[in-house]
N, C-alpha and C positions, 0 to 999 in steps of 0.2 A: 552296225556291224553284228557278225557272226561272233556268236558266244563257242560255238567249239571249240575245245585245244587243239593246236599246232602243234602233231606228231613227227615233221619232219618231214614225211613220207606224202609224194602226191596223193590227190584226189583221184582216183580210176575214172570217175564218170568225166573230169576234166582233160584227160589224157587221149591224144589220137593215134593209134593205133593199125597196121599193119598187117593185113592177113593177106593168106593166097590161099587159092583155091585149089587143091590137091589133085585134082579130073581136069580144069583147062589151063590152069596155072595164073587165072586172074587174079590181081592184086586191089584188095579192096582196101578205103584208110576208113577206117570206123570209127566215131568217139563214143568211149565208155567201153563197158563192157558190151553191149547188146547189139549181139552179129546178127545180120538180115537172116532170115528164118532158109534161103535157096543163093546161090550164087548166081548172080545178076546175067552173066555170062548164057553160064550154063546149065541154069537149073539143081545142079547138085547140093546136097543135102549141106548141112553147116557143120554135119558132123567129117566133113572134106574137107573143110578149112582148118589151117596152122598158120599160128602167130608166125610174122619173120621179125627175126631179131636184127637189131641195130647195135651192131658193136661200137 
């Protein structure tokens, strides 16, 4: 069993987040916080990504 305390917040490394490339509109599902360096569709840098919020 893991000895780390549970504080009620989800661990970001366990989440799947959706990001959108502002250059081409490609949507990417990314596990955790690690983004690809470039968009797989248009090769735009990761500075062109925005997180898609799910309401």
